[in-house]
PDB file of N, CA, C and O in Angstrom, chain B, residues numbered from 101:
ATOM      1  N   UNK B 101     118.488  67.314 149.545  1.00  0.00           N
ATOM      2  CA  UNK B 101     118.683  65.496 148.753  1.00  0.00           C
ATOM      3  C   UNK B 101     118.273  64.489 149.808  1.00  0.00           C
ATOM      4  O   UNK B 101     118.804  64.063 150.834  1.00  0.00           O
ATOM      5  N   UNK B 102     116.900  64.222 149.049  1.00  0.00           N
ATOM      6  CA  UNK B 102     116.812  63.030 149.577  1.00  0.00           C
ATOM      7  C   UNK B 102     117.228  61.714 149.803  1.00  0.00           C
ATOM      8  O   UNK B 102     117.947  61.263 148.911  1.00  0.00           O
ATOM      9  N   UNK B 103     116.981  60.966 150.744  1.00  0.00           N
ATOM     10  CA  UNK B 103     117.446  59.064 150.405  1.00  0.00           C
ATOM     11  C   UNK B 103     116.362  58.432 149.980  1.00  0.00           C
ATOM     12  O   UNK B 103     116.282  57.205 149.921  1.00  0.00           O
ATOM     13  N   UNK B 104     115.238  59.420 149.580  1.00  0.00           N
ATOM     14  CA  UNK B 104     114.202  58.278 149.613  1.00  0.00           C
ATOM     15  C   UNK B 104     114.550  56.735 149.681  1.00  0.00           C
ATOM     16  O   UNK B 104     114.258  55.904 150.541  1.00  0.00           O
ATOM     17  N   UNK B 105     115.352  56.601 148.365  1.00  0.00           N
ATOM     18  CA  UNK B 105     115.493  55.350 147.525  1.00  0.00           C
ATOM     19  C   UNK B 105     116.529  54.447 147.588  1.00  0.00           C
ATOM     20  O   UNK B 105     116.545  53.287 147.178  1.00  0.00           O
ATOM     21  N   UNK B 106     117.557  55.201 148.242  1.00  0.00           N
ATOM     22  CA  UNK B 106     119.171  54.905 148.726  1.00  0.00           C
ATOM     23  C   UNK B 106     119.528  54.686 150.241  1.00  0.00           C
ATOM     24  O   UNK B 106     120.435  55.015 151.006  1.00  0.00           O
ATOM     25  N   UNK B 107     118.318  53.938 150.293  1.00  0.00           N
ATOM     26  CA  UNK B 107     118.829  53.822 151.955  1.00  0.00           C
ATOM     27  C   UNK B 107     119.677  52.609 151.830  1.00  0.00           C
ATOM     28  O   UNK B 107     120.526  52.660 152.720  1.00  0.00           O
ATOM     29  N   UNK B 108     119.833  51.358 150.982  1.00  0.00           N
ATOM     30  CA  UNK B 108     120.701  50.559 150.963  1.00  0.00           C
ATOM     31  C   UNK B 108     122.055  51.016 150.014  1.00  0.00           C
ATOM     32  O   UNK B 108     122.653  50.057 149.526  1.00  0.00           O
ATOM     33  N   UNK B 109     122.627  52.426 149.686  1.00  0.00           N
ATOM     34  CA  UNK B 109     123.099  53.336 149.397  1.00  0.00           C
ATOM     35  C   UNK B 109     124.128  52.268 147.741  1.00  0.00           C
ATOM     36  O   UNK B 109     125.352  52.281 147.609  1.00  0.00           O
ATOM     37  N   UNK B 110     123.321  51.653 146.961  1.00  0.00           N
ATOM     38  CA  UNK B 110     123.098  51.597 145.309  1.00  0.00           C
ATOM     39  C   UNK B 110     123.739  52.759 144.907  1.00  0.00           C
ATOM     40  O   UNK B 110     124.912  52.976 144.599  1.00  0.00           O
ATOM     41  N   UNK B 111     122.535  53.628 144.979  1.00  0.00           N
ATOM     42  CA  UNK B 111     122.609  54.790 144.233  1.00  0.00           C
ATOM     43  C   UNK B 111     124.358  55.585 144.399  1.00  0.00           C
ATOM     44  O   UNK B 111     125.117  55.996 143.521  1.00  0.00           O
ATOM     45  N   UNK B 112     124.534  55.541 146.204  1.00  0.00           N
ATOM     46  CA  UNK B 112     125.944  55.905 146.256  1.00  0.00           C
ATOM     47  C   UNK B 112     126.907  55.249 146.051  1.00  0.00           C
ATOM     48  O   UNK B 112     128.028  55.742 146.168  1.00  0.00           O
ATOM     49  N   UNK B 113     126.745  54.179 145.751  1.00  0.00           N
ATOM     50  CA  UNK B 113     127.804  52.842 144.795  1.00  0.00           C
ATOM     51  C   UNK B 113     128.023  53.432 143.810  1.00  0.00           C
ATOM     52  O   UNK B 113     129.008  54.152 143.971  1.00  0.00           O
ATOM     53  N   UNK B 114     127.580  53.511 142.781  1.00  0.00           N
ATOM     54  CA  UNK B 114     127.027  53.925 141.564  1.00  0.00           C
ATOM     55  C   UNK B 114     127.906  55.112 141.529  1.00  0.00           C
ATOM     56  O   UNK B 114     128.895  55.015 140.803  1.00  0.00           O
ATOM     57  N   UNK B 115     127.737  56.178 142.156  1.00  0.00           N
ATOM     58  CA  UNK B 115     127.970  57.414 141.794  1.00  0.00           C
ATOM     59  C   UNK B 115     129.484  57.328 142.053  1.00  0.00           C
ATOM     60  O   UNK B 115     130.219  57.676 141.129  1.00  0.00           O
ATOM     61  N   UNK B 116     130.042  56.898 143.221  1.00  0.00           N
ATOM     62  CA  UNK B 116     131.451  56.345 143.397  1.00  0.00           C
ATOM     63  C   UNK B 116     132.174  55.600 142.333  1.00  0.00           C
ATOM     64  O   UNK B 116     133.264  56.107 142.069  1.00  0.00           O
ATOM     65  N   UNK B 117     131.888  54.602 141.691  1.00  0.00           N
ATOM     66  CA  UNK B 117     132.469  54.206 140.571  1.00  0.00           C
ATOM     67  C   UNK B 117     132.160  54.828 139.552  1.00  0.00           C
ATOM     68  O   UNK B 117     133.009  54.718 138.668  1.00  0.00           O
ATOM     69  N   UNK B 118     131.236  55.483 139.280  1.00  0.00           N
ATOM     70  CA  UNK B 118     131.580  56.178 138.058  1.00  0.00           C
ATOM     71  C   UNK B 118     132.205  57.297 138.293  1.00  0.00           C
ATOM     72  O   UNK B 118     132.614  57.788 137.242  1.00  0.00           O
ATOM     73  N   UNK B 119     132.474  57.955 139.284  1.00  0.00           N
ATOM     74  CA  UNK B 119     133.783  59.135 139.768  1.00  0.00           C
ATOM     75  C   UNK B 119     135.598  58.192 139.844  1.00  0.00           C
ATOM     76  O   UNK B 119     136.652  58.759 139.559  1.00  0.00           O
ATOM     77  N   UNK B 120     135.517  57.151 140.159  1.00  0.00           N
ATOM     78  CA  UNK B 120     136.093  56.466 139.560  1.00  0.00           C
ATOM     79  C   UNK B 120     136.316  55.765 138.085  1.00  0.00           C
ATOM     80  O   UNK B 120     137.291  55.086 137.764  1.00  0.00           O
ATOM     81  N   UNK B 121     135.597  55.971 137.569  1.00  0.00           N
ATOM     82  CA  UNK B 121     135.615  55.929 135.884  1.00  0.00           C
ATOM     83  C   UNK B 121     136.073  57.002 135.594  1.00  0.00           C
ATOM     84  O   UNK B 121     136.516  57.069 134.447  1.00  0.00           O
ATOM     85  N   UNK B 122     136.149  58.014 136.286  1.00  0.00           N
ATOM     86  CA  UNK B 122     136.742  59.327 135.787  1.00  0.00           C
ATOM     87  C   UNK B 122     135.702  60.089 134.985  1.00  0.00           C
ATOM     88  O   UNK B 122     135.994  60.726 133.973  1.00  0.00           O
ATOM     89  N   UNK B 123     134.850  60.024 135.330  1.00  0.00           N
ATOM     90  CA  UNK B 123     132.966  60.989 134.942  1.00  0.00           C
ATOM     91  C   UNK B 123     132.554  62.123 135.701  1.00  0.00           C
ATOM     92  O   UNK B 123     131.858  61.857 136.680  1.00  0.00           O
ATOM     93  N   UNK B 124     132.779  63.160 135.518  1.00  0.00           N
ATOM     94  CA  UNK B 124     132.213  64.003 136.435  1.00  0.00           C
ATOM     95  C   UNK B 124     131.158  63.998 136.598  1.00  0.00           C
ATOM     96  O   UNK B 124     130.521  64.711 135.823  1.00  0.00           O
ATOM     97  N   UNK B 125     130.220  63.085 137.852  1.00  0.00           N
ATOM     98  CA  UNK B 125     129.081  63.456 138.043  1.00  0.00           C
ATOM     99  C   UNK B 125     129.075  63.390 139.773  1.00  0.00           C
ATOM    100  O   UNK B 125     129.959  62.876 140.459  1.00  0.00           O
ATOM    101  N   UNK B 126     128.092  63.914 140.164  1.00  0.00           N
ATOM    102  CA  UNK B 126     127.401  64.720 141.659  1.00  0.00           C
ATOM    103  C   UNK B 126     126.972  63.700 142.429  1.00  0.00           C
ATOM    104  O   UNK B 126     127.405  63.293 143.507  1.00  0.00           O
ATOM    105  N   UNK B 127     125.710  63.181 141.489  1.00  0.00           N
ATOM    106  CA  UNK B 127     124.674  62.270 142.385  1.00  0.00           C
ATOM    107  C   UNK B 127     123.746  61.744 141.298  1.00  0.00           C
ATOM    108  O   UNK B 127     123.949  61.749 140.084  1.00  0.00           O
ATOM    109  N   UNK B 128     122.839  61.353 141.871  1.00  0.00           N
ATOM    110  CA  UNK B 128     121.689  60.128 141.106  1.00  0.00           C
ATOM    111  C   UNK B 128     121.302  60.925 140.258  1.00  0.00           C
ATOM    112  O   UNK B 128     121.379  60.326 139.186  1.00  0.00           O
ATOM    113  N   UNK B 129     120.850  62.139 140.061  1.00  0.00           N
ATOM    114  CA  UNK B 129     120.619  62.800 138.906  1.00  0.00           C
ATOM    115  C   UNK B 129     121.710  63.131 137.785  1.00  0.00           C
ATOM    116  O   UNK B 129     121.528  63.587 136.656  1.00  0.00           O
ATOM    117  N   UNK B 130     122.484  62.894 138.204  1.00  0.00           N
ATOM    118  CA  UNK B 130     123.472  62.968 136.907  1.00  0.00           C
ATOM    119  C   UNK B 130     123.190  61.770 135.872  1.00  0.00           C
ATOM    120  O   UNK B 130     122.624  60.746 136.256  1.00  0.00           O
ATOM    121  N   UNK B 131     123.641  61.956 134.450  1.00  0.00           N
ATOM    122  CA  UNK B 131     123.160  61.500 133.358  1.00  0.00           C
ATOM    123  C   UNK B 131     124.677  60.595 132.764  1.00  0.00           C
ATOM    124  O   UNK B 131     125.473  61.269 132.111  1.00  0.00           O
ATOM    125  N   UNK B 132     124.951  59.378 132.970  1.00  0.00           N
ATOM    126  CA  UNK B 132     126.113  58.670 132.497  1.00  0.00           C
ATOM    127  C   UNK B 132     126.824  58.724 131.119  1.00  0.00           C
ATOM    128  O   UNK B 132     128.019  58.595 130.856  1.00  0.00           O
ATOM    129  N   UNK B 133     125.614  58.981 130.204  1.00  0.00           N
ATOM    130  CA  UNK B 133     126.122  59.567 129.239  1.00  0.00           C
ATOM    131  C   UNK B 133     127.309  60.596 128.609  1.00  0.00           C
ATOM    132  O   UNK B 133     128.366  60.707 127.988  1.00  0.00           O
ATOM    133  N   UNK B 134     125.733  61.517 129.617  1.00  0.00           N
ATOM    134  CA  UNK B 134     125.730  63.279 129.343  1.00  0.00           C
ATOM    135  C   UNK B 134     127.398  63.018 129.635  1.00  0.00           C
ATOM    136  O   UNK B 134     128.366  63.057 128.875  1.00  0.00           O
ATOM    137  N   UNK B 135     127.276  62.739 131.069  1.00  0.00           N
ATOM    138  CA  UNK B 135     128.992  62.776 131.871  1.00  0.00           C
ATOM    139  C   UNK B 135     130.048  62.501 131.029  1.00  0.00           C
ATOM    140  O   UNK B 135     131.164  62.346 131.524  1.00  0.00           O
ATOM    141  N   UNK B 136     129.847  62.397 129.588  1.00  0.00           N
ATOM    142  CA  UNK B 136     130.748  61.097 129.133  1.00  0.00           C
ATOM    143  C   UNK B 136     131.509  59.700 129.343  1.00  0.00           C
ATOM    144  O   UNK B 136     132.702  59.404 129.414  1.00  0.00           O
ATOM    145  N   UNK B 137     130.660  59.177 129.393  1.00  0.00           N
ATOM    146  CA  UNK B 137     130.396  57.448 129.616  1.00  0.00           C
ATOM    147  C   UNK B 137     130.313  57.137 128.050  1.00  0.00           C
ATOM    148  O   UNK B 137     130.065  57.980 127.188  1.00  0.00           O
ATOM    149  N   UNK B 138     130.544  55.877 127.848  1.00  0.00           N
ATOM    150  CA  UNK B 138     131.457  55.199 126.490  1.00  0.00           C
ATOM    151  C   UNK B 138     130.782  54.118 126.711  1.00  0.00           C
ATOM    152  O   UNK B 138     130.158  53.899 127.749  1.00  0.00           O
ATOM    153  N   UNK B 139     130.865  53.312 125.677  1.00  0.00           N
ATOM    154  CA  UNK B 139     130.420  52.383 125.769  1.00  0.00           C
ATOM    155  C   UNK B 139     131.847  51.102 126.434  1.00  0.00           C
ATOM    156  O   UNK B 139     131.655  49.917 126.709  1.00  0.00           O
ATOM    157  N   UNK B 140     132.744  51.617 126.496  1.00  0.00           N
ATOM    158  CA  UNK B 140     134.153  50.785 127.208  1.00  0.00           C
ATOM    159  C   UNK B 140     134.005  51.038 128.705  1.00  0.00           C
ATOM    160  O   UNK B 140     134.376  50.166 129.490  1.00  0.00           O
ATOM    161  N   UNK B 141     133.613  51.902 129.037  1.00  0.00           N
ATOM    162  CA  UNK B 141     133.157  53.047 130.694  1.00  0.00           C
ATOM    163  C   UNK B 141     131.993  52.372 131.100  1.00  0.00           C
ATOM    164  O   UNK B 141     132.003  51.828 132.204  1.00  0.00           O
ATOM    165  N   UNK B 142     130.359  52.285 129.943  1.00  0.00           N
ATOM    166  CA  UNK B 142     129.318  51.305 130.149  1.00  0.00           C
ATOM    167  C   UNK B 142     130.076  49.717 130.383  1.00  0.00           C
ATOM    168  O   UNK B 142     129.432  49.277 131.336  1.00  0.00           O
ATOM    169  N   UNK B 143     130.786  48.980 130.121  1.00  0.00           N
ATOM    170  CA  UNK B 143     131.215  47.707 130.363  1.00  0.00           C
ATOM    171  C   UNK B 143     132.364  47.595 131.564  1.00  0.00           C
ATOM    172  O   UNK B 143     132.724  46.484 131.953  1.00  0.00           O
ATOM    173  N   UNK B 144     132.950  48.899 132.163  1.00  0.00           N
ATOM    174  CA  UNK B 144     133.729  48.364 132.952  1.00  0.00           C
ATOM    175  C   UNK B 144     132.211  48.725 134.457  1.00  0.00           C
ATOM    176  O   UNK B 144     132.436  48.256 135.573  1.00  0.00           O
ATOM    177  N   UNK B 145     131.059  49.417 134.259  1.00  0.00           N
ATOM    178  CA  UNK B 145     130.269  49.767 135.123  1.00  0.00           C
ATOM    179  C   UNK B 145     129.670  48.291 135.486  1.00  0.00           C
ATOM    180  O   UNK B 145     129.587  47.704 136.565  1.00  0.00           O
ATOM    181  N   UNK B 146     129.313  47.950 134.256  1.00  0.00           N
ATOM    182  CA  UNK B 146     128.543  46.589 134.153  1.00  0.00           C
ATOM    183  C   UNK B 146     129.311  45.281 134.949  1.00  0.00           C
ATOM    184  O   UNK B 146     128.860  44.469 135.757  1.00  0.00           O
ATOM    185  N   UNK B 147     130.795  45.460 134.302  1.00  0.00           N
ATOM    186  CA  UNK B 147     131.631  44.121 135.468  1.00  0.00           C
ATOM    187  C   UNK B 147     131.730  45.010 136.789  1.00  0.00           C
ATOM    188  O   UNK B 147     132.638  44.626 137.525  1.00  0.00           O
ATOM    189  N   UNK B 148     131.385  45.536 137.018  1.00  0.00           N
ATOM    190  CA  UNK B 148     132.173  45.830 138.669  1.00  0.00           C
ATOM    191  C   UNK B 148     130.253  46.056 139.458  1.00  0.00           C
ATOM    192  O   UNK B 148     130.088  46.371 140.636  1.00  0.00           O
ATOM    193  N   UNK B 149     129.431  45.879 138.768  1.00  0.00           N
ATOM    194  CA  UNK B 149     128.041  46.173 139.279  1.00  0.00           C
ATOM    195  C   UNK B 149     128.066  44.245 139.564  1.00  0.00           C
ATOM    196  O   UNK B 149     127.928  43.633 140.623  1.00  0.00           O
ATOM    197  N   UNK B 150     128.219  43.896 138.631  1.00  0.00           N
ATOM    198  CA  UNK B 150     128.201  42.013 138.346  1.00  0.00           C
ATOM    199  C   UNK B 150     129.279  41.687 139.536  1.00  0.00           C
ATOM    200  O   UNK B 150     129.003  40.624 140.092  1.00  0.00           O
ATOM    201  N   UNK B 151     130.299  42.262 140.001  1.00  0.00           N
ATOM    202  CA  UNK B 151     131.237  41.572 140.802  1.00  0.00           C
ATOM    203  C   UNK B 151     131.175  41.831 142.118  1.00  0.00           C
ATOM    204  O   UNK B 151     131.931  41.275 142.914  1.00  0.00           O
ATOM    205  N   UNK B 152     129.777  43.172 142.663  1.00  0.00           N
ATOM    206  CA  UNK B 152     129.816  43.915 143.297  1.00  0.00           C
ATOM    207  C   UNK B 152     128.307  43.155 143.626  1.00  0.00           C
ATOM    208  O   UNK B 152     128.420  42.547 144.690  1.00  0.00           O
ATOM    209  N   UNK B 153     127.046  43.015 143.092  1.00  0.00           N
ATOM    210  CA  UNK B 153     125.888  42.535 143.077  1.00  0.00           C
ATOM    211  C   UNK B 153     125.487  41.225 142.191  1.00  0.00           C
ATOM    212  O   UNK B 153     124.310  41.034 141.885  1.00  0.00           O
ATOM    213  N   UNK B 154     126.239  40.580 141.904  1.00  0.00           N
ATOM    214  CA  UNK B 154     126.191  39.522 141.224  1.00  0.00           C
ATOM    215  C   UNK B 154     125.527  39.289 140.055  1.00  0.00           C
ATOM    216  O   UNK B 154     124.452  39.881 139.949  1.00  0.00           O
ATOM    217  N   UNK B 155     125.920  38.481 139.003  1.00  0.00           N
ATOM    218  CA  UNK B 155     125.779  38.608 137.395  1.00  0.00           C
ATOM    219  C   UNK B 155     123.902  38.927 136.856  1.00  0.00           C
ATOM    220  O   UNK B 155     122.785  38.499 137.144  1.00  0.00           O
ATOM    221  N   UNK B 156     124.336  39.623 136.225  1.00  0.00           N
ATOM    222  CA  UNK B 156     123.025  40.100 135.377  1.00  0.00           C
ATOM    223  C   UNK B 156     122.952  41.205 136.463  1.00  0.00           C
ATOM    224  O   UNK B 156     121.851  41.007 136.976  1.00  0.00           O
ATOM    225  N   UNK B 157     123.273  41.799 136.818  1.00  0.00           N
ATOM    226  CA  UNK B 157     122.985  42.850 138.222  1.00  0.00           C
ATOM    227  C   UNK B 157     122.651  43.992 137.326  1.00  0.00           C
ATOM    228  O   UNK B 157     121.626  44.651 137.502  1.00  0.00           O
ATOM    229  N   UNK B 158     123.812  44.331 136.011  1.00  0.00           N
ATOM    230  CA  UNK B 158     123.361  45.866 135.628  1.00  0.00           C
ATOM    231  C   UNK B 158     123.151  45.544 133.924  1.00  0.00           C
ATOM    232  O   UNK B 158     123.879  46.271 133.248  1.00  0.00           O
ATOM    233  N   UNK B 159     122.095  44.375 132.929  1.00  0.00           N
ATOM    234  CA  UNK B 159     121.775  44.148 131.955  1.00  0.00           C
ATOM    235  C   UNK B 159     122.039  45.872 131.060  1.00  0.00           C
ATOM    236  O   UNK B 159     121.352  46.893 131.083  1.00  0.00           O
ATOM    237  N   UNK B 160     123.189  45.580 130.430  1.00  0.00           N
ATOM    238  CA  UNK B 160     123.400  46.301 128.999  1.00  0.00           C
ATOM    239  C   UNK B 160     121.886  47.359 128.531  1.00  0.00           C
ATOM    240  O   UNK B 160     121.734  48.572 128.384  1.00  0.00           O
ATOM    241  N   UNK B 161     121.008  46.218 128.419  1.00  0.00           N
ATOM    242  CA  UNK B 161     119.509  47.328 128.326  1.00  0.00           C
ATOM    243  C   UNK B 161     119.165  48.096 128.801  1.00  0.00           C
ATOM    244  O   UNK B 161     118.682  49.097 128.274  1.00  0.00           O
ATOM    245  N   UNK B 162     119.329  47.839 130.248  1.00  0.00           N
ATOM    246  CA  UNK B 162     118.917  49.141 131.031  1.00  0.00           C
ATOM    247  C   UNK B 162     119.641  49.925 131.707  1.00  0.00           C
ATOM    248  O   UNK B 162     119.359  50.322 132.837  1.00  0.00           O
ATOM    249  N   UNK B 163     120.919  50.297 130.895  1.00  0.00           N
ATOM    250  CA  UNK B 163     121.385  50.795 130.794  1.00  0.00           C
ATOM    251  C   UNK B 163     122.088  51.925 130.356  1.00  0.00           C
ATOM    252  O   UNK B 163     122.770  52.842 130.812  1.00  0.00           O
ATOM    253  N   UNK B 164     121.438  51.287 128.752  1.00  0.00           N
ATOM    254  CA  UNK B 164     121.131  52.362 127.421  1.00  0.00           C
ATOM    255  C   UNK B 164     119.881  52.756 128.030  1.00  0.00           C
ATOM    256  O   UNK B 164     119.701  53.971 128.117  1.00  0.00           O
ATOM    257  N   UNK B 165     119.121  52.109 128.401  1.00  0.00           N
ATOM    258  CA  UNK B 165     117.692  52.564 128.396  1.00  0.00           C
ATOM    259  C   UNK B 165     117.836  54.050 129.179  1.00  0.00           C
ATOM    260  O   UNK B 165     117.796  55.225 128.813  1.00  0.00           O
ATOM    261  N   UNK B 166     118.034  53.312 130.518  1.00  0.00           N
ATOM    262  CA  UNK B 166     118.249  55.002 131.158  1.00  0.00           C
ATOM    263  C   UNK B 166     118.910  55.049 131.915  1.00  0.00           C
ATOM    264  O   UNK B 166     118.930  54.257 132.857  1.00  0.00           O
ATOM    265  N   UNK B 167     119.807  56.160 131.726  1.00  0.00           N
ATOM    266  CA  UNK B 167     120.912  56.242 131.713  1.00  0.00           C
ATOM    267  C   UNK B 167     121.576  57.357 133.365  1.00  0.00           C
ATOM    268  O   UNK B 167     122.695  57.742 133.706  1.00  0.00           O
ATOM    269  N   UNK B 168     120.349  57.487 133.895  1.00  0.00           N
ATOM    270  CA  UNK B 168     120.173  58.561 135.010  1.00  0.00           C
ATOM    271  C   UNK B 168     121.063  57.436 136.039  1.00  0.00           C
ATOM    272  O   UNK B 168     120.652  56.346 136.435  1.00  0.00           O
ATOM    273  N   UNK B 169     122.047  57.906 136.248  1.00  0.00           N
ATOM    274  CA  UNK B 169     122.815  57.202 137.992  1.00  0.00           C
ATOM    275  C   UNK B 169     121.282  56.207 139.020  1.00  0.00           C
ATOM    276  O   UNK B 169     121.164  55.026 139.349  1.00  0.00           O
ATOM    277  N   UNK B 170     120.619  57.111 139.162  1.00  0.00           N
ATOM    278  CA  UNK B 170     119.108  56.849 139.962  1.00  0.00           C
ATOM    279  C   UNK B 170     118.865  55.898 139.398  1.00  0.00           C
ATOM    280  O   UNK B 170     119.245  54.857 139.934  1.00  0.00           O
ATOM    281  N   UNK B 171     118.114  55.792 138.042  1.00  0.00           N
ATOM    282  CA  UNK B 171     117.890  54.607 137.129  1.00  0.00           C
ATOM    283  C   UNK B 171     118.649  53.447 137.388  1.00  0.00           C
ATOM    284  O   UNK B 171     118.285  52.393 137.908  1.00  0.00           O
ATOM    285  N   UNK B 172     120.179  53.912 136.790  1.00  0.00           N
ATOM    286  CA  UNK B 172     121.235  52.053 137.130  1.00  0.00           C
ATOM    287  C   UNK B 172     121.621  52.039 138.218  1.00  0.00           C
ATOM    288  O   UNK B 172     122.757  51.571 138.293  1.00  0.00           O
ATOM    289  N   UNK B 173     121.100  52.413 139.357  1.00  0.00           N
ATOM    290  CA  UNK B 173     120.882  52.269 140.605  1.00  0.00           C
ATOM    291  C   UNK B 173     119.805  50.802 140.764  1.00  0.00           C
ATOM    292  O   UNK B 173     119.970  49.705 141.297  1.00  0.00           O
ATOM    293  N   UNK B 174     118.758  51.385 140.071  1.00  0.00           N
ATOM    294  CA  UNK B 174     116.926  51.353 140.177  1.00  0.00           C
ATOM    295  C   UNK B 174     117.348  50.155 139.779  1.00  0.00           C
ATOM    296  O   UNK B 174     117.296  49.261 140.624  1.00  0.00           O
ATOM    297  N   UNK B 175     117.965  49.760 138.160  1.00  0.00           N
ATOM    298  CA  UNK B 175     118.469  48.302 137.657  1.00  0.00           C
ATOM    299  C   UNK B 175     119.228  47.614 138.338  1.00  0.00           C
ATOM    300  O   UNK B 175     119.190  46.469 137.887  1.00  0.00           O
ATOM    301  N   UNK B 176     120.039  47.698 139.354  1.00  0.00           N
ATOM    302  CA  UNK B 176     120.916  46.953 140.345  1.00  0.00           C
ATOM    303  C   UNK B 176     120.020  46.414 141.276  1.00  0.00           C
ATOM    304  O   UNK B 176     120.003  45.241 141.651  1.00  0.00           O
ATOM    305  N   UNK B 177     119.207  47.400 141.666  1.00  0.00           N
ATOM    306  CA  UNK B 177     118.498  46.905 142.917  1.00  0.00           C
ATOM    307  C   UNK B 177     117.186  45.862 142.013  1.00  0.00           C
ATOM    308  O   UNK B 177     116.077  45.624 142.493  1.00  0.00           O
ATOM    309  N   UNK B 178     117.536  45.509 141.035  1.00  0.00           N
ATOM    310  CA  UNK B 178     115.462  45.454 140.392  1.00  0.00           C
ATOM    311  C   UNK B 178     116.256  43.858 139.996  1.00  0.00           C
ATOM    312  O   UNK B 178     115.588  42.839 140.169  1.00  0.00           O
ATOM    313  N   UNK B 179     117.836  43.741 139.416  1.00  0.00           N
ATOM    314  CA  UNK B 179     118.498  42.654 139.286  1.00  0.00           C
ATOM    315  C   UNK B 179     119.295  41.594 139.472  1.00  0.00           C
ATOM    316  O   UNK B 179     119.404  40.443 139.050  1.00  0.00           O
ATOM    317  N   UNK B 180     120.149  42.771 140.696  1.00  0.00           N
ATOM    318  CA  UNK B 180     120.660  42.261 141.898  1.00  0.00           C
ATOM    319  C   UNK B 180     120.714  41.090 142.449  1.00  0.00           C
ATOM    320  O   UNK B 180     119.508  40.919 142.632  1.00  0.00           O
ATOM    321  N   UNK B 181     121.378  39.846 142.981  1.00  0.00           N
ATOM    322  CA  UNK B 181     121.305  38.835 143.524  1.00  0.00           C
ATOM    323  C   UNK B 181     121.291  38.962 144.742  1.00  0.00           C
ATOM    324  O   UNK B 181     120.832  38.142 145.537  1.00  0.00           O
ATOM    325  N   UNK B 182     121.960  40.348 145.081  1.00  0.00           N
ATOM    326  CA  UNK B 182     122.658  40.388 147.169  1.00  0.00           C
ATOM    327  C   UNK B 182     121.130  40.863 147.253  1.00  0.00           C
ATOM    328  O   UNK B 182     120.481  40.164 148.030  1.00  0.00           O
ATOM    329  N   UNK B 183     120.349  41.968 146.588  1.00  0.00           N
ATOM    330  CA  UNK B 183     119.334  42.167 147.178  1.00  0.00           C
ATOM    331  C   UNK B 183     117.902  41.280 147.169  1.00  0.00           C
ATOM    332  O   UNK B 183     116.808  41.458 147.705  1.00  0.00           O
ATOM    333  N   UNK B 184     118.406  40.329 146.368  1.00  0.00           N
ATOM    334  CA  UNK B 184     116.962  39.038 146.065  1.00  0.00           C
ATOM    335  C   UNK B 184     117.364  37.869 147.257  1.00  0.00           C
ATOM    336  O   UNK B 184     116.606  37.192 147.951  1.00  0.00           O
ATOM    337  N   UNK B 185     118.849  37.905 147.215  1.00  0.00           N
ATOM    338  CA  UNK B 185     119.007  36.465 148.171  1.00  0.00           C
ATOM    339  C   UNK B 185     119.586  36.964 149.348  1.00  0.00           C
ATOM    340  O   UNK B 185     120.606  36.369 149.696  1.00  0.00           O
ATOM    341  N   UNK B 186     119.086  38.217 150.301  1.00  0.00           N
ATOM    342  CA  UNK B 186     118.800  38.769 151.364  1.00  0.00           C
ATOM    343  C   UNK B 186     120.629  39.474 152.013  1.00  0.00           C
ATOM    344  O   UNK B 186     121.020  39.478 153.180  1.00  0.00           O
ATOM    345  N   UNK B 187     121.352  39.960 150.821  1.00  0.00           N
ATOM    346  CA  UNK B 187     123.023  39.762 151.071  1.00  0.00           C
ATOM    347  C   UNK B 187     123.917  38.627 150.801  1.00  0.00           C
ATOM    348  O   UNK B 187     125.143  38.701 150.715  1.00  0.00           O
ATOM    349  N   UNK B 188     123.372  37.829 150.705  1.00  0.00           N
ATOM    350  CA  UNK B 188     124.240  36.264 150.838  1.00  0.00           C
ATOM    351  C   UNK B 188     124.975  36.201 149.293  1.00  0.00           C
ATOM    352  O   UNK B 188     124.252  36.602 148.380  1.00  0.00           O
ATOM    353  N   UNK B 189     126.506  35.680 148.873  1.00  0.00           N
ATOM    354  CA  UNK B 189     126.994  35.281 148.004  1.00  0.00           C
ATOM    355  C   UNK B 189     127.028  34.216 147.497  1.00  0.00           C
ATOM    356  O   UNK B 189     127.691  34.040 146.475  1.00  0.00           O
TER     357      UNK B 189
END
């Protein structure tokens, strides 16, 4: 497993949150919806992303458009305020 895009730990965070939501995911290649993610678990994931990475860190359109955990992490990386604010809240 390479950590090329995961040095910031966001992908690991997404995997752990999804596991906490009861989804049988293993890594960034897992797909949120194929693992059993529903609109309710999607809203929970979005809420946790906003709590941790700032408002609009994970827009629903991004989650529904590309739902591999690696793509979800990339969306948070793009949209999260912690990424653009250098870690400040």
